[in-house]
VEXSEDO-54029 format. One record per residue (C-alpha): residue in one letter; x, y, z. Coordinates in Angstrom, 2 decimals, decimal comma. Example, Ala and Ser with C-alpha at 12.3 -4.5 7.8 and 13.67 -1.06 7.14 Angstrom:
# VEXSEDO-54029
@rest: A; c1: 12,30; c2: -4,50; c3: 7,80
@rest: S; c1: 13,67; c2: -1,06; c3: 7,14
# end
This chain:
# VEXSEDO-54029
@rest: M; c1: 18,34; c2: -22,38; c3: -61,46
@rest: P; c1: 19,13; c2: -19,25; c3: -59,49
@rest: A; c1: 16,40; c2: -17,63; c3: -57,38
@rest: A; c1: 14,75; c2: -14,67; c3: -59,00
@rest: K; c1: 15,28; c2: -11,37; c3: -57,29
@rest: R; c1: 12,13; c2: -9,67; c3: -56,19
@rest: T; c1: 11,51; c2: -6,18; c3: -55,01
@rest: V; c1: 8,49; c2: -5,37; c3: -52,91
@rest: T; c1: 7,00; c2: -1,91; c3: -52,88
@rest: L; c1: 4,41; c2: -1,00; c3: -50,29
@rest: V; c1: 1,87; c2: 1,46; c3: -51,58
@rest: P; c1: -1,15; c2: 2,63; c3: -49,59
@rest: V; c1: -4,47; c2: 2,06; c3: -51,30
@rest: D; c1: -6,37; c2: 5,24; c3: -52,18
@rest: G; c1: -7,33; c2: 7,08; c3: -48,98
@rest: E; c1: -7,01; c2: 4,05; c3: -46,72
@rest: D; c1: -3,92; c2: 3,89; c3: -44,56
@rest: T; c1: -4,72; c2: 0,53; c3: -43,03
@rest: K; c1: -4,66; c2: -1,53; c3: -46,22
@rest: I; c1: -1,44; c2: -2,09; c3: -48,13
@rest: K; c1: -1,07; c2: -3,32; c3: -51,69
@rest: L; c1: 1,98; c2: -5,38; c3: -52,63
@rest: E; c1: 3,54; c2: -4,95; c3: -56,03
@rest: L; c1: 6,04; c2: -7,54; c3: -57,20
@rest: D; c1: 8,51; c2: -6,95; c3: -59,99
@rest: S; c1: 8,69; c2: -10,62; c3: -60,93
@rest: D; c1: 6,32; c2: -12,44; c3: -63,24
@rest: Q; c1: 4,63; c2: -14,21; c3: -60,34
@rest: E; c1: 1,13; c2: -13,47; c3: -59,19
@rest: E; c1: 0,47; c2: -10,65; c3: -56,82
@rest: K; c1: 0,14; c2: -11,80; c3: -53,21
@rest: K; c1: -2,41; c2: -10,10; c3: -51,04
@rest: P; c1: -1,50; c2: -9,47; c3: -47,41
@rest: Q; c1: -3,55; c2: -11,04; c3: -44,68
@rest: P; c1: -5,98; c2: -8,53; c3: -43,17
@rest: K; c1: -4,91; c2: -7,37; c3: -39,75
@rest: D; c1: -6,90; c2: -8,50; c3: -36,77
@rest: T; c1: -9,15; c2: -5,64; c3: -35,70
@rest: K; c1: -9,56; c2: -7,10; c3: -32,23
@rest: T; c1: -7,45; c2: -5,76; c3: -29,43
@rest: P; c1: -4,30; c2: -7,75; c3: -28,94
@rest: A; c1: -4,45; c2: -10,37; c3: -26,25
@rest: K; c1: -2,98; c2: -9,18; c3: -23,01
@rest: R; c1: -0,15; c2: -11,05; c3: -21,48
@rest: P; c1: -1,05; c2: -12,84; c3: -18,31
@rest: A; c1: 0,05; c2: -11,00; c3: -15,23
@rest: P; c1: 3,29; c2: -12,30; c3: -13,82
@rest: E; c1: 2,88; c2: -14,41; c3: -10,75
@rest: P; c1: 3,86; c2: -12,52; c3: -7,63
@rest: K; c1: 7,16; c2: -13,46; c3: -6,13
@rest: P; c1: 6,91; c2: -15,27; c3: -2,84
@rest: T; c1: 7,62; c2: -12,83; c3: -0,07
@rest: K; c1: 9,07; c2: -13,55; c3: 3,26
@rest: E; c1: 6,95; c2: -12,77; c3: 6,26
@rest: P; c1: 8,29; c2: -9,75; c3: 8,11
@rest: V; c1: 10,33; c2: -10,52; c3: 11,16
@rest: R; c1: 8,33; c2: -9,61; c3: 14,23
@rest: R; c1: 10,25; c2: -8,50; c3: 17,23
@rest: G; c1: 9,10; c2: -8,32; c3: 20,80
@rest: R; c1: 6,09; c2: -9,99; c3: 22,25
@rest: P; c1: 3,51; c2: -11,53; c3: 19,95
@rest: P; c1: 0,40; c2: -9,41; c3: 19,57
@rest: G; c1: -2,23; c2: -10,28; c3: 22,10
@rest: P; c1: -5,69; c2: -9,03; c3: 22,88
@rest: V; c1: -5,91; c2: -5,29; c3: 23,36
@rest: N; c1: -7,43; c2: -4,31; c3: 26,68
@rest: R; c1: -8,65; c2: -0,75; c3: 26,51
@rest: W; c1: -8,17; c2: 1,48; c3: 29,49
@rest: T; c1: -11,29; c2: 2,34; c3: 31,45
@rest: S; c1: -12,02; c2: 5,70; c3: 33,05
@rest: D; c1: -11,59; c2: 4,11; c3: 36,49
@rest: E; c1: -8,05; c2: 3,04; c3: 35,56
@rest: Y; c1: -7,24; c2: 6,57; c3: 34,38
@rest: K; c1: -8,59; c2: 7,91; c3: 37,69
@rest: L; c1: -6,27; c2: 5,53; c3: 39,58
@rest: V; c1: -3,30; c2: 6,81; c3: 37,56
@rest: H; c1: -4,28; c2: 10,41; c3: 38,29
@rest: A; c1: -4,68; c2: 9,69; c3: 42,01
@rest: Q; c1: -1,26; c2: 7,96; c3: 42,06
@rest: V; c1: 0,43; c2: 10,99; c3: 40,48
@rest: I; c1: -1,29; c2: 13,40; c3: 42,90
@rest: K; c1: -0,22; c2: 11,24; c3: 45,85
@rest: N; c1: 3,35; c2: 10,19; c3: 44,89
@rest: G; c1: 4,38; c2: 12,42; c3: 41,99
@rest: A; c1: 4,97; c2: 11,59; c3: 38,34
@rest: R; c1: 8,23; c2: 9,74; c3: 38,91
@rest: N; c1: 7,51; c2: 6,32; c3: 40,42
@rest: F; c1: 5,29; c2: 4,12; c3: 38,31
@rest: D; c1: 5,52; c2: 0,68; c3: 39,85
@rest: D; c1: 3,65; c2: -2,48; c3: 38,95
@rest: G; c1: 0,51; c2: -2,90; c3: 41,03
@rest: I; c1: -0,71; c2: 0,70; c3: 40,87
@rest: V; c1: -3,41; c2: -0,39; c3: 38,43
@rest: P; c1: -4,31; c2: -4,09; c3: 38,65
@rest: G; c1: -3,44; c2: -5,94; c3: 35,43
@rest: R; c1: -1,18; c2: -3,15; c3: 34,10
@rest: S; c1: 2,60; c2: -2,91; c3: 34,17
@rest: G; c1: 4,49; c2: 0,12; c3: 35,44
@rest: Q; c1: 5,44; c2: 1,01; c3: 31,86
@rest: Q; c1: 1,80; c2: 0,90; c3: 30,79
@rest: V; c1: 0,82; c2: 3,14; c3: 33,70
@rest: R; c1: 3,56; c2: 5,62; c3: 32,80
@rest: N; c1: 2,50; c2: 5,65; c3: 29,14
@rest: A; c1: -1,12; c2: 6,22; c3: 30,16
@rest: W; c1: -0,02; c2: 9,20; c3: 32,25
@rest: V; c1: 2,26; c2: 10,74; c3: 29,61
@rest: Q; c1: 0,07; c2: 10,12; c3: 26,56
@rest: V; c1: -3,47; c2: 10,43; c3: 27,90
@rest: V; c1: -4,02; c2: 11,77; c3: 31,41
@rest: L; c1: -1,45; c2: 14,60; c3: 31,46
@rest: P; c1: -2,42; c2: 16,06; c3: 28,04
@rest: T; c1: -6,11; c2: 15,85; c3: 28,98
@rest: C; c1: -5,49; c2: 17,67; c3: 32,27
@rest: S; c1: -3,33; c2: 20,30; c3: 30,55
@rest: K; c1: -5,97; c2: 20,93; c3: 27,90
@rest: A; c1: -8,72; c2: 21,25; c3: 30,53
@rest: L; c1: -6,64; c2: 23,77; c3: 32,51
@rest: E; c1: -5,92; c2: 25,82; c3: 29,39
@rest: E; c1: -9,61; c2: 25,92; c3: 28,49
@rest: K; c1: -10,56; c2: 26,90; c3: 32,02
@rest: G; c1: -7,93; c2: 29,67; c3: 32,03
@rest: A; c1: -9,16; c2: 31,02; c3: 28,69
@rest: R; c1: -12,61; c2: 31,80; c3: 30,06
# end
């Protein structure tokens, strides 16, 4: 026995767009659609983060940060007044390398002195 052909027509019910009525052309009973779930759809679980590699650290490992004291800055200033701003050797400031002393001069002491002189000249 061959299968009966069916046509399905979707017709909205009067004034309601959310409900749909099925009409079948065959002699079978009318099937009612399952009501849609009014709840919000379940969210997909967030994808697990990909394992990341730790960044490659170059140079010395980070150690404790020893802040410069005002006395150390005064020693740097006195060294520059005495010998000029060219020779920054180890031992000028105890516990600091020559590079640290030079950086303190270039980044802190010199700009501070320049700013103070500009302010004094502006008066």
